C-alpha positions as CSV (number, residue, x, y, z in Angstrom):
1,X,91.8,99.9,87.3
2,X,91.1,99.0,90.9
3,X,93.2,95.9,90.6
4,X,96.1,98.0,89.2
5,X,95.7,100.5,92.0
6,X,96.0,97.7,94.5
7,X,99.2,96.6,92.8
8,X,100.4,100.2,93.0
9,X,99.6,100.2,96.7
10,X,101.7,97.0,97.3
11,X,104.7,98.5,95.4
12,X,104.4,101.8,97.4
13,X,104.5,99.8,100.7
14,X,107.6,98.0,99.6
15,X,109.3,101.3,98.6
16,X,108.3,102.8,102.0
17,X,109.8,99.8,103.8
18,X,113.0,100.1,101.8
19,X,113.1,103.8,102.7
20,X,113.2,102.9,106.3
21,X,116.0,100.4,105.7
22,X,118.2,103.0,103.9
23,X,117.9,105.3,106.9
24,X,119.7,102.7,108.9
25,X,122.2,102.2,106.1
26,X,123.1,105.9,106.2
27,X,123.6,105.6,110.0
28,X,125.8,102.5,109.6
29,X,127.9,104.3,106.9
30,X,128.4,107.3,109.1
31,X,129.4,105.2,112.1
32,X,131.8,103.0,110.1
33,X,133.3,106.0,108.3
34,X,133.9,107.8,111.7
35,X,135.3,104.6,113.2
36,X,137.7,104.1,110.3
37,X,138.9,107.7,110.5
38,X,139.5,107.5,114.3
39,X,141.3,104.2,114.2
40,X,143.5,105.3,111.3
41,X,144.5,108.6,112.8
42,X,144.8,107.4,116.4
43,X,146.4,104.0,115.9
44,X,147.6,104.1,112.3
45,X,145.5,101.0,111.5
46,X,143.7,100.6,108.2
47,X,141.4,98.0,106.7
48,X,140.4,97.7,103.1
49,X,137.4,95.6,104.1
50,X,136.0,98.3,106.3
51,X,136.7,100.9,103.7
52,X,134.9,98.9,101.1
53,X,131.9,98.4,103.4
54,X,131.5,102.2,103.4
55,X,131.0,102.3,99.6
56,X,128.9,99.2,99.7
57,X,126.6,101.0,102.1
58,X,126.8,104.2,100.0
59,X,125.8,102.2,96.9
60,X,123.0,100.5,98.9
61,X,121.5,103.9,99.9
62,X,121.3,105.1,96.4
63,X,120.3,101.9,94.6
64,X,117.7,100.8,97.1
65,X,116.4,104.3,97.7
66,X,115.4,105.2,94.1
67,X,111.9,103.8,94.5
68,X,111.4,105.7,97.8
69,X,112.5,109.0,96.2
70,X,110.2,108.5,93.3
71,X,107.3,107.6,95.6
72,X,107.9,110.7,97.7
73,X,107.9,112.8,94.5
74,X,111.3,114.1,95.6
75,X,113.3,113.5,92.5
76,X,114.7,116.4,90.4
77,X,112.2,118.3,88.4
78,X,112.0,121.8,86.9
79,X,109.8,123.3,89.6
80,X,109.5,126.8,88.2
81,X,107.9,125.2,85.1
82,X,105.8,122.5,86.7
83,X,104.4,124.8,89.4
84,X,102.8,126.9,86.7
85,X,101.1,124.0,85.0
86,X,97.8,122.3,86.1
87,X,97.8,119.0,87.9
88,X,96.4,117.3,84.8
89,X,99.1,118.7,82.6
90,X,101.8,117.6,85.0
91,X,100.2,114.2,85.2
92,X,100.3,113.9,81.4
93,X,104.0,115.0,81.3
94,X,104.8,112.5,84.1
95,X,103.1,109.6,82.3
96,X,104.8,110.4,79.0
97,X,108.2,110.7,80.8
98,X,107.7,107.4,82.7
99,X,106.7,105.5,79.5
100,X,109.4,107.0,77.2
101,X,112.3,107.4,79.6
102,X,112.1,105.8,83.0
103,X,110.6,102.4,82.2
104,X,112.9,101.7,79.2
105,X,116.0,103.0,81.1
106,X,115.2,100.8,84.1
107,X,114.6,97.8,82.0
108,X,117.8,98.2,80.0
109,X,119.9,98.7,83.1
110,X,118.3,95.7,84.8
111,X,119.0,93.6,81.7
112,X,122.7,94.8,81.5
113,X,123.3,94.7,85.3
114,X,122.1,91.1,85.9
115,X,125.0,89.4,84.0
116,X,127.5,91.4,86.0
117,X,126.0,90.1,89.3
118,X,125.6,86.6,87.9
119,X,129.2,86.4,86.8
120,X,130.5,87.7,90.2
121,X,128.2,85.2,92.0
122,X,129.3,82.1,90.0
123,X,133.0,83.0,90.0
124,X,133.2,84.2,93.6
125,X,134.8,87.4,92.4
126,X,136.8,89.2,95.1
127,X,138.1,92.8,95.4
128,X,141.5,93.4,93.9
129,X,142.5,95.2,97.1
130,X,144.3,93.3,99.8
131,X,141.8,92.1,102.4
132,X,138.9,93.4,100.3
133,X,135.4,92.0,100.2
134,X,133.6,89.7,97.8
135,X,132.0,91.6,94.9
136,X,128.6,90.0,94.3
137,X,126.7,91.7,97.1
138,X,127.5,95.2,95.8
139,X,127.0,94.1,92.1
140,X,123.6,92.7,93.1
141,X,122.5,96.2,94.0
142,X,122.7,97.2,90.4
143,X,119.9,95.0,89.1
144,X,118.0,95.2,92.4
145,X,118.0,99.0,92.3
146,X,116.8,99.2,88.7
147,X,114.1,96.5,89.4
148,X,112.9,98.7,92.3
149,X,112.9,101.8,90.0
150,X,111.0,99.9,87.3
151,X,108.4,98.7,89.8
152,X,107.9,102.2,91.3
153,X,107.7,103.7,87.8
154,X,104.9,101.3,87.0
155,X,103.2,102.3,90.2
156,X,103.5,106.0,89.4
157,X,102.2,105.4,85.9
158,X,99.2,103.6,87.3
159,X,98.4,106.5,89.6
160,X,98.9,109.1,86.9
161,X,96.6,107.2,84.5
162,X,94.0,106.7,87.3
163,X,94.1,110.4,88.1
164,X,93.6,111.3,84.4
165,X,90.7,108.8,84.2
166,X,89.0,110.3,87.3
167,X,89.7,107.3,89.6
168,X,92.0,109.3,91.9
169,X,91.7,112.7,93.4
170,X,95.5,113.3,93.2
171,X,98.1,112.0,90.7
172,X,100.5,110.8,93.4
173,X,100.4,109.2,96.8
174,X,99.7,111.9,99.5
175,X,101.8,111.8,102.7
176,X,101.3,113.5,106.0
177,X,105.0,113.5,106.9
178,X,107.1,116.5,106.0
179,X,110.6,116.8,104.7
180,X,113.3,117.2,107.4
181,X,114.3,120.6,105.9
182,X,110.7,121.8,106.1
183,X,110.3,120.7,109.7
184,X,113.6,122.4,110.6
185,X,112.5,125.7,108.8
186,X,109.2,125.6,110.7
187,X,111.0,125.1,114.0
188,X,113.3,128.1,113.3
189,X,110.3,130.2,112.4
190,X,108.5,129.2,115.6
191,X,111.6,130.0,117.7
192,X,112.0,133.4,116.0
193,X,108.3,134.1,116.7
194,X,108.8,133.2,120.4
195,X,111.8,135.4,120.7
196,X,110.0,138.3,119.1
197,X,107.0,137.8,121.4
198,X,109.4,137.7,124.5
199,X,111.2,140.8,123.3
200,X,107.9,142.7,122.7
201,X,106.7,141.6,126.2
202,X,109.9,142.9,127.7
203,X,109.6,146.3,126.1
204,X,106.0,146.5,127.2
205,X,107.1,146.2,130.8
């Protein structure tokens, strides 16, 4: 089990590294999208290549980020049910779901997606739009994304089984960092508390 947990740790580090990369992809997509809109409106100039780069980046964010989302336990789940169950029960449900749904789906999509990329690579397939981009980079995201999902699913399964076997204190990787939404809510609450304190102090004088 310790060897499997080490493998899980390596996979988690890769997913964290990819998570940092997709943050830059989001920034690049926003900058390019804004630049395209400004140039088109101000100078009536358009480029299919730059437009396609936007959705290449958009596809990259989603396909390369699936492992990061799963690692962070931020994927969609029915919280009002899972919150009422014990950690052990949730771990069992997660393990069953990973084995029955996630791993087979990722494997099938990887198997189906690879030929699409391979054909585009060997033929040098280009966009049908005038001035468009070559297709293989974006088609490569399909097998790459599901390979990442498959690897992270295996990592999560290892952690759930380790937790159920008493080898881990928690069924998922703990993180100290908070979601942006949580940090923002805490900042708003702190600001509201400061204003209330200042108002109370003013009334006292």
